[in-house]
Each structure stands twice: as structure tokens, then as C-alpha cells.
N, C-alpha and C positions, 0 to 999 in steps of 0.2 A: 233728745237734749243733746250739748255737745259739750264734749270737753277740751279744753285747747293746752298744749304745754309750747314755751315757748322757745324756739329753738331757731341758729343760724341758718334759715332758710328765706332767701330775699321773697320769692314770691308770695310767702304763705302768712297770712295773718292770723294771730290766736283768740279765740274769743273764752269766756271764763267757764270755770266748773260749774256745771248745774246739778251735778246727781249721777249715779252709776247703779246700773241694772236695778232700777226699780220697775216694779212691775204694776201697771195698771188694776183697777179692780175688776173682779169677774163683770160684773155689770156695767161697766165702761159701753157708751154707744160707740161707735167705730166713728171716726175724725171723718171731719166734713172735708170736702175736696176743698183745696184755698183758691180763694179766686186769682185771678189771671194777673201777674202785679203787671205786667205790659212790657213790653218788647225792650224798653230803656230803664228798666229795675235792676237788669242784674248785669253786670261786666265781668266777663270770666278774667280769672288771673291764674287758674291753673288746671290743669286738666283740660289743654284746648285741643281736643281729638274731635274729628270730623270721620265722615266717609271715609275720603282720600287721603288721610293721614293711618287709618288702618287697611286700606287698600294696599298701601305703598309699604305699611312697616314692613314685612318680609325679606324687601329691597335696599330700604332706605333706615332704618332704624334696629338694627341684629341685637341693640342691645336694650331694646323694651321688652315688656308684654304688656301692649296696651288694649286686650281684647281679651275674652275667656281662652277661645284657643291660641290666643297670640294674635291672630289674624281674622278676617272673617272664613276663610275655608278650615280651620277651626284641624290644624296638620299636627298644633302641640310638635312642633320639631324646631330646633334652635339651631342659627350657622353662627354661633359664637365658635370661638376656637382654640382659646387657650386651655380650655380643659379635655382632654384628648386621651387616647387609651395609655400614655407614656406619663403624663403628669395626673392622673384621677389621684395616682395613690398619695397626692401630696394636698389632698382637698380635705380640709379641716374646718372647724367652726368659727365663724367670722361674729356672729354676734346671736343674741338669743333674746327675744322678747317675751314677756310671760301674757297668758289672756286667763289666769285661772279660772278655769273650767274644767269638769271632769266629764262634761258631753262630747260627742263624736266632734270631730273639726273636718269639715269638706271640701274648703275655700281653696279657690286659687286666688293666689296673690294678683294682682295686676300693678304694674311699676310703668311710671308716665313720671317721663322730665325728674326722675331720681327720687319720685317718691312711691312709694309701696301703696297700696290699698287694700285690706284685707278686713274680712270679717271672723264674728265668732259664733257660735252656734244660737245664742238668743240673740242675733241681727244687727249687732254692734257693729260698726265701721271703725277701724282705726287706720287713720292715715300719719307713716314711719318715714322716717328717712331710710331710704334704701342702703345707704352704706352703714349706719351705725346703729338702725332700731331704734331710733331714738324716737319717742311718739312726740306728733306734732299737733296732730289733736284726735277727738274721740267724739263720736256720732250715737248716744243709745237712742233710738226711737223708741223705748218702752214698750215691749209688746205685751199684749195682754196675757198674762202668764197664766189664766184661765184656760188657756188653747193648746198648751204643753200636752196635754192630756192625749189631743188629737193628731199626734205624731205617731206614723205608721209602723216607727220601727226602733222605737223608745228614745224617747227624749227629742229636743230641737234640735235643729240642724238650719244649714245654712251653704250654700257652695261658690257664695262670693258675687261682686258688686260690677258693673259696667260704669265706665270714664267717658263722656260725652258733653263738647259744647261747655266746659267748665265746671259739668255737673257729676256728681257721683249721683249712680241710682240704685237703689237696694230694696230686692223685693224681702218685707218681715215675715217672720215666721206667723205672724197672726192677718196675714193676707193682704198689706199694704202694701202700697207702691211709693218709695220716699224718695226724692231728690235732693241731693245737699250741695253745697260750694265747695267745691274740691280745696279752694284755697283755706276757707276756717271751719268746715264741716256746720255752719249754717245751715239748717233746715229752709229748703225754696216752697216744696210743696208737699202735698199727704196726701192719697188719697185709697181707700178702701176699694179693694180690686174686687170684692164677691159681687155678686147681679142680684139687685131686688125682687122676690121678696124674702133669698134664704135668709138663714138665721145666722150665719158669718160664723160657720165652724170652716169652712176652707184655711188652708194652708200654705204657705210658699216657701221650698226649700230650696229650688233652682234661681240660678243667676239670672238676672234680666237679659236681652238683647236690647242693642240701641242702634239701630241702620236708619238712613232715608229720615229723618228728625224724627223718628218715634223708639216709645221704649216699650217692647212685647215682653208680655209675661202671664205662665201662666200659673197654674194652683197644684194642690199636694189632695192626698188623702181621700183619694175616690171610695175606699170602703167605710170612710167615718159620715154618720150621720148626724143632723142635729136635732133639734126639739120634735119637729112633724114630719122630716124624710130620715130615710134609711142608708142612704150614700149619696155621693155627687156626681155631680154633669161635668164634664169636661169642656174647658173652652180657653182660647187664646184672646187675651186683650190686646191692643196697641192704645196708647195714649201719646200725646205731644209733650215731647220733651222739653218742651221749654215753659209748657203752662200746667201741662199734669191733666188735659181735658182728654175724654176718653174718645178713641177715633172711632174705632170698632171693636167687634167681637164676633169671631169666629168660635162656635158653637160644634164639639167633636162626636157630638153622639144628640139623637131628638130628642124631645120633651116629650110632653105630652100630645097625641095626633088632633085632639079634640079642640085644640088652641091654634093658634097660627103659628107658624116654623119660622124661624127666625132669619134663616135665609133658604136659598131655596133647594142647596145640596142636600138639606136636613128631609127636606120630605121623600128624596130617592133612597137615603138611608134607613129612616123609618120602616120602609119595607123590607129591611133584612134582621127587624127586630119580632117578636112573637109576647104577647102577655102584655102585661102590664110594667115593662121595664122603668116606666119613668117613677114609678113609686117609689123605685130603690136608685134611683140617680141615672144607674149606666156606668159610669166611670168614664173612663178614657183621659184623664186629668192628664194635662201638657205640666209634668212635674219639673224637668231636666234640660233635652237637648233643644236649641231654639236656634236657628241656624238663617245667617242673612248670605244670599247669592249676589254681588252687585253687577256682576256680568249678565243676568237674567234678570237681576230686579225681582228675587223671589225671596219668600220666606219659607223655610221650611220647617216643620215641625212634628217631633215624636209623640203619637200619643199611647195614655197607658192601658191600663187592662181593664176586664169589666169587673165593674160590683154588683152582686156579691161575683167570687170568681167562678162557680160553676155555673153554664149556660141553662143544665137543669132548671137552675133556680131563676136566674136574670132572667133569661130568654124563653120558657118554656115552648116545646116545637123547634128548636132550632136555630137559625139565620146564621148572614157572617158579623151580623150585629158592627156594622160600621157606624162610626171610624175606629173601633177599638183597635188598639196593638197596631198603629197604622204609621207611614208617615205622609204628610198632608201638605203640598206645597199650595202654597196662598199669595196673594198679591200682596205686597206691603203697604199700599196707600189703603184700598178697600178692602181685603180682608178676603175677597172672592176667593173661591177656590180653583187651581190650575189641574192639578191632578192628585191621585192617590193612590199608594200603594199599602195593603193590608199584610202584614209581615205572619199573624197568627187567627185566619177567621175564626169567628166566632171563641174568639178566647176561654181558654177550661181550666188555665192553669194560673194566672199572673204572671203573662208572659208580656209585657211593658213593651213596647216600641219605643221608648223616650231613651235609648242610650247616644251615649255620642255620636253625631254624623261628621263626616267626612269629605269636605268637595276636593275633586282636581278633574284631570283631562289626562285618561290614560288610552293606549291603543290596546283595544279588546277585539277578537274575532276580524282583526285586519283594518280594523278602521279608528279612528280617533273616537272617543265619544267622551264626554263632560257627563262626569257618574258623582253622584252621593255612594257612599258606604256606609255600613253599619253594622255592628254586631249586636244584636239586640237578646235580651234575656232567653228567645227560645234554642238557640245554640247555632242557628243561620248563620252565616255572614252573604248580605246582601250589596249586590253592584246594580243601583239602578241608573237608567240614566235621568237626569236629574232636570231635560228637557222638559219629557214627557212623561214621565213614571216607569217606564217599559226595564222589565226585570231582562237584565244582563248577565247575572251570574249568581249563584245561590250555591253555598258549599257550608256543610257541618264544619263548623271550627271547634265545638266544645263536646262532651261526650253526652248524647240523650237516646231515648227510649219511646219518645211520644210520638215519631212520625219516622220515615223512614229516611226520606229524601224532599225535595222541592222540584214539583215537575215545571220545568222552565216551559213549557207549551200554554198551561193554565196560570203559572203563577203562582200554585198553591202549593203549602206542605201536604203531603200525604202521610196521614194519619194513620199510626198504628190502632187499629180496634180491639188490639191484647193490652194496649193499654189505660185505655177507658176505666174509669175509675168508680162510674157511676153504680156499677153493681159488683164491684170488685175494686174495695178497697188496698191502695197499693203504693210501692215507692214509685214515685215518678222523677225520673233527672233529663233535664233539669229543674230543680223544684223550683218554689216561687225566687228564691234567690237569683236564680237567672245562670247562665255562664257565663254571662257577661252583665252587670248591673251599672251603675253609673260611674264607675270608677272608669275616667276618661282611656282610650287608647290614643295611640301615636300613628301617625303615617310618616316614613320615611322616603319623602318624594323621589329621593335619587335610587335608593334600594331600591324601591317600587314594593315595598314590605310593611304593612302595618304590625303594630304590635298591639298585643290583646293582652289585660289581665284577665286571665281564663276561672272560671270555678268549678269544681265538682260535687255540685251538692243537692242532693236529691231531697225528697219530703215527702212524706207519704200521706197522700190524701187520701181522704174519707168526706162522704157524705153526714151529715147532722144526722143522728138517729131519728129524730121525730120527724123530718123530711122524708126519710126513707120508709117512716112506718105510715105517715098521713099523706104525704103528697104535699103538705102544706109548709112552707118556710114562714118562721116567727119574727119578722125581721125586728132588731132592737135599735131603740133610738138612743140618740148621744153617748154611741159608742162604736165600733166599728162591725163589718156585716160581713166577714168572710166568706159564710156559705159551706165552710168545712167543718169537720167535729175538731173539738179540741178538750183539754182538758185530760181527767184520768179515762175517761171512755176513751180517746184518742189516744194516750199511752196503752190501755189496753188492746187497742187494736193493734198498734205495732209488736206489743210481748206474743200475740196470738199468731202473727202471720208468718209465712216461710222465712224471712227472713228478718228477724227482729234487729238486727243492727244496722240494717241496708249498707247501702252500695259505701265505700271508703268515701269520709269526706277530703279531698284535697283540693289544691288550686297550684294554676301553671301561669308563667309567661310564655308567651306564644308568640315567633314571628311567622305572619301568615302571609303567602303572594293572593292575593284578589284576584290576579288573570287567571292562575293555572288551580287555586284551592291546595297549592303544595305547602305544606307545613313546613319551612326551613328549617326550625329548631324550636324544641318545646324543652322548657327548663321547670322542674317540680319545685315549688315554694316548698320553705321549710313547716307552713301552718296554710290553713284554707286561705284565707282572706288575706288578699295581697291590695295595693292601692292602686290609684293613677298613675300615668306615664310619661316621662319626656324624653324623646330621643335626639341625640344630636347630628350635625354634618359631620361630628368627630368619629362616629362609627362610638356612640355609647348609647344605652337606654337606662334610665334611671325608675328605680321604683321603690316603694316603702311598701312596708306589711304589718298587720294587725300586732308584730312581736315588738315593731318597733325599729324594727333595723330598714336603714337605707341604702339600697347597694346599686353599682352601676356595672351591666352588663357590656359583652361586646356583639354590637349591632350584627354581627356576621357568623359568629356562632354560638351564643348564648353563655357563653364562660363569663363568669361572674370575676370582675376585676377588682373592684371595691367594695367595704362597707361600711357601716357608722350604726353601732347602738346606740338609739337617742332614747334606751328607754321610753317607750310611750307607746303608741298606735299610731300608723300610719295609712291612713284613707286617703288624704288628699294627693293629688298630683303636683310631683314639685313643677317650679318654673325657673329658669337662669336668665340673668340680665346681666346688664353693665354698669359701672358708674366709675367714671374719672378713668378709665382704660383697665377696670378690673373687673374680673368676672364674678358673680354670686349665682350661687342655687340656693332656693330656699322652697321651704316645706313647712306646712302647719304640722304639729306632730300633736296629738291626743294625749290623755292622760289612760295609763297602762294598768289591768288589773294586779300585774306582780308586783309593782313598786310605787311608792308614796311619788308621784309623779301629778302634775297638774297640764295642762294643754298648753303649747307657747311656738312663737311660730322661731323656726331655725333657719339660719342662713349659714352658706359656707364659702369659704373662700381657698385658694392654693395659698399653702401654708399658713392656715388656719389653726386651732388648737386640734390635736389628732383623735380626743377621744373626751366625752361625757364623764367625771364622776359615778361611780354606780350611787343610785340613792336607794333611802332604805328601801326596804322590803316589805309589802305590804301585808298586813296581817291579814290572813284567809282564814283564822281559827276562828271555830262555830262559840261562841260563850255558852252555858246552860241555860235552856230556856225556862220559859214557866211550865208548868206543869198543865197538861192537857185534860182540861174538864169537859169538853165538848163531847157529844155523842158521835159515832159515826157517820149519824144521818144530817148531823149539822156542818160537817167537816166537811160533808160530799157535797154539801147546799153550797158551802164558801167557795170549795174548789171551783163550780160553776161560775160563782161571781167572780173571782179572783181572776181565772183566764179569759173574761168578758173584759173587765175592765183595769186590771192590773200586770196581767203576764206580758204586755209589750213593753213596758218600760222596765218590770222588777224581773222576766225572765219567767220561761214554764217552768214547772212545778216549786216555784218560788227560789229558786236559785240563780239568784240574780247576780250581775254583772258589776260595773261602774256604777248605776243606778241602784243604791240603796238594793244593796243584798239584803231583804226583811229577814230570815234567821238568821242575822246578827243585831237586833233590835238592844238596844239598854234597856234595863229595867222602865228606865225613866218614860222609854218613847212607847214601850208597850201600855203602859198609864194612859198615855197622851196619845193613843192610836184613832181614836173616833175622833177625838179634836183636828184630829190632822184630817184625817179622811175626809168628815166631814165639813169641820168647820173651816178647811184653809189653812190651819197653823202654819204650813209651811209652803203657802201661796209665793213668799218671795224668794224661794229655792226651784221654784218651775214645779212643785205638786199642787196640784189642780184641788178644787173640795169638787166631792162626788156625791153630794146632795142631791141632786136632780135626780139621781138615779140608784140610790142605793139608801134606803133607811137605816135606822138606826138597828133595827134586828138585823138587817142583809150586812153593813160593814160591821157585826158583831160575827157575824159567819165568816166571813172575809179574814178575822185575826183569826179564829179558829182555826183555820185550813192554816195560814201561815206557821201557828205554833205547834201544829201537828206537823206538818213540812219541818220543824226544824227540831222536835223534836227526832223526827226518823233518822234524821239528818246527824244530826249531835251524837245520838244513839253509835252510828256508824261510824262516826269519827271514832268515838272513846274505843269502842272495838277493833279500830285498825282496818274497819271495809268499806270506809266512806271513799265514794267514786270520784 
């Protein structure tokens, strides 16, 4: 549904308010594809973008940000010059648009003809006056709130829209692809991207790509199963941009070999799998980077991790498991594969290759090459010939211990056998968060430097006890299947290891030369988690962090020249644009655990307000919980259920962050616990019902575990020993 707010923007029409953030019932069927209204039924009045405009944007429209990475090449580099090393100190707040959410904000705003198009985590699209932040219209796709529980990483998320042909395209969290009128926000068509007969438990977190008359979208949630499957199978779908009709679909992993393969590449891919992988989906979802190369008329996709994570469970007997953790080039018109390169054969660690990809032409080894560059989770930076998939360079850009190097002759990483966790549970670096994840890097084509938001976040990997003892993995439905030990036994294994604390958790902003592998400079962030990047021709790199601080760094030295405390959390990448001759910088700022803030869009300009007033500090004190009456055995059972179904959003060991720290429940919430968990009483807030996987006894055991954790931490708080 769409909400419109009339303002003085000539080409934009307003529509009436029809509601706000209403969630459909959990048993609502997926929407049917809207019939083709015919070519004459829609006349574009705003957002008039086509391939030629995006291709020429870098040269002809320096003040616009009309595609996800600004242009098809995905440089995230701006040529506007008003904000430079000298003037950046005068950068201040121009306007703020509240989004009223505590969920994570990850979207890249697009700015087309003075209008900003941006999304919130519930897939709501806003059209804003880019100079004032005033709302023009709002479209709410009314996502199925029951699917929020299938988020991989704690709550819903969305990374933005695409604008093309007078339409705004949004991939919704409940796996629909929707087109709306860029002028009014009126829905034009709405399709479900799930493939039949799947139970519709996929989600979408990434932004769609539009090129060559088609909309390209993938899906998320590799590790989550539905009612009859224990995991997901990745694919890329291409839809007609005008009608929403499915043009083709490319599957990234093979299905059941007893059935016909959907396309010929899968027959060869199936030879690299063992066992009955298809029963657990296999993984390989295309959950983030999709890039169009207009010069070679090619679409490149990054594919995700295996599902479950350990190859010993997923594909017993080994194999490369194509096309997991790969960069795949396909024909935009037919979906036929042109080439692939696999970054992590037989992925064993959740090392997706879905991260931001950059296209350019560089001189390498004495020859000009058309290249694709990527810094995926596994810690190696890859330079690939985008014409044929040949590996040209591979250097470590982050700390890692799972492999020693990439062999340029074979193109394969040389794994360190000492880092196998199958027989030896241990810390692996990087862990599942990756040395670099979804936060976009940026490429400065003049300096020939790529700037990378880098993490050093190890994970202690251990196979489940039941699998190590029996060789059988018990897959679970309607929840995630990581294939790793979790909960209390995982905590016990860590405590008993040689290094209970693990490697230091830290993050860096790095300037990297992809030709030589030289790290020009590296700045350690004040917090481990930092956001996506924007670089400028005036020698600046902008980045936010999870402490809510937006900073500007000198591109040549890494010196921090300016910062602004937004009292939130910044993971989204900044963008810059120009309206009426004035340069702006905009970024989405999420809520933060330390202050009473909610999500918002923040736009900056030279001469703006210098600082935000400090908001009230968030009370993190634990109230006295109800007394624990459950037995240790009941608490232990609740521990298992909690970490299967609740921990992704509410945190390990019940130590939540922004999404409802359950240790802080009120007496009234404790009394309503079963109504919330089983009855869906908070479904309208994004808290789904779990009555399909938990009965009353199991839900009570979860409650017992939460009460036990709350008592333990409250007692530590009162004794002054709280962590």
C-alpha cells in the first residue's frame, strides 16, 4: 500500500494514505502475478532511467546516484568537488527523516532528478525530496511478518531499490518482487520469487538489479528450511521490467539428480557433490551482489555459502560443490552461463562470495585487462578477467588461518589441514562474519586503490555432538540448519579450549592496491563492526561504524579529517548527490543499544548543523526476574530450543541487543510469554508465532531457560561482577 504526502514537486502525483506497517496473516497465500496491463497502460512521469542513462551517469550526471553502486561498474566513487579535504570540517546536518524502526538499516539511497528513494528493514519504500527530506510518497508492501523468523542474522533487512523506466523495484523480505510507479508509489505489479513447490520460506535482503529491460533478483536464507526441506537452494531470477513476467531462472546448485536438471550446467555441477545434498537444499543463494556489464552484455552474480556449513554433513565424501561461493557470469537475455570462478571450493566455513563486485579496466602484468574485483568473506582479494573468468591476482587482504595462499596456477586456495575443525574444534579466522561481508567497498579509479571495510572476527567451529558420535545429522525443519554445535555445549567447548577468549575482535579500514597486493594504509576502527564506503575524487573516504560515528578519511594517508556522532549504528554506505548546485551526503543511521534512538535517514551539507544533541541513555539495567523453579534438566532442554529458534534475533545466551533483550522482560511479558511465542500476539511487531515447531511444553522450557539466564546475570549485576 502507498502513503502519499503532497509537496511541491512538479512531476510527482500523490495518493491517499492506506495504512502503515500492517503485516499479513501468517497463512496468507503468496500473491499471484499481476496480469500484464499492456504497454499503453503505464506512462512514466518520474524515475525515467534506462541503460544509456546509467552508463553515462559518471560523466553526465555527477550529482545523481541512480544505481546501487552509482553506475553499473559499482565503483561507489563520486566526482562532486564541493566537499574536499579543506571544506569537510564544515559538513553538518541538513535534514533528518525518521524511519521509526529499531531494526538494522542497510539500504543505499538512490537519488534521481532530485528525489531520493530509500527503504526500511520491513521493505517499505520512501520517496523523499532530496533537498529537504520531506516525504513525497510511501509504499508499504505489507510483508508477511511470519517470515521475519527466517532472517539469518537477527531481524528483517533490506539493501535498497532499483529505478528504471519510471518504476521503482523492491525485493521484499518475504521474497516478492514489486514494481511501483516512481511518481506516485502506486503498485504496478507484484510477483512471488519462490519456485514451486517450495514452501515459501525464502527471504530477500539484497537490492534488485535492472538492466537490458529485465529485473534480476536473488534470495537469502540458505540455512533455513521449510516444512519439508532442511535448507534452501540458490538461484537468480530474471523478470520483464515492464510486466513482471518471469524470463528465466538460473539455479546455482543442482537439485535431485533423479529428476531432469533445469539447465545443462547443473549436470556437470552435480558431479562435484556427494550424498543426498538436495534434501538439505545445498545453499548458494544469491543474496547480495548482482552486477551488469554493459560492455560485455553480461550479468555477474556472487553465490552464497553451503547449507549446512560443514561439507562433511552437506556433501559427505567431499567435492567442490559447484556453484557455491562462486562468481558466475550469465547471459542477461537467456540465463546461460558464460563462465564461473569458485573462490572457496567445497565451502566449509560460510564463506560466501556474495560481496560487492567492482568492474574496471586496469593494466596488469603489462597488459590492459577488463577486470572484476571482489573481496569476499574468505579473506582473499580477487582480480578476475571478466571476459573469461581467468584468475589474474589473489592476495590476502585480511587476517586468516584457514588457508596459506591462493595458487595462481590452479586458481584454488591452499587450505591448511591444521585448521580443519572436523576432528579438532577450534577458532577459525575469519569466522562466518567474513573478513569482508555485505558492506560495500569503494574503488578510486584515479588512485587505483580499493578501500575495504575489513573485519577480524573469528568463530569457534565445532561439529554437533550427535554427528560426531553417530555420523548422522538430524536436520530440522522451519528453522536454520548450520550444522555446527551451538548453545551450552558450544560454550563449554570454547571454555575448555587452549584459547577461551579467542583472537581479538577488531575492524579496519584498508586502502589496497589490487595490482601489487600492497596495503597502502590501514586504520583500526574503534569498534569491530564498521559500515560501507564512499570515496570521492577530492581525496576523501567516508565510513560509518556500529558506534554511530560517521568519519571522513584522507584517501592518500588514512588520516581521519572529520567525524560526526549520530548516536546510532551505521552499517549502510553513504552516498553523495547534488540538488540546485549544493552537494549533500546521505546515510541511513540505525538505532543503537546505548541511546534511546530509532532509525533515520541523515543528510549532510556544508554549513549544516554541527552536531546532534545527545539523546537519553538507554537503560540497560536488568530488572529482578521471576524466581527459577525449573530443574537443571528442564533448563538444559530450553537451552537447546532457544538456540535453535530464538538466538538468531535475541542473541546467544539470551543476551540480546536491540531486538528485545529477554532478560529485561516485564512481569506482564513473562505472563504473556506463551501467547507471544505460540499465539503470535506480537506478530505485528515482527515477532512471529513458533507454534509449528514448539509445543506448549517446549515453549515453557524456553521460558525456563530465559529465566535462568536472567537470574544468573541479575545476580552478577547486583554483585558487581556482570560482564
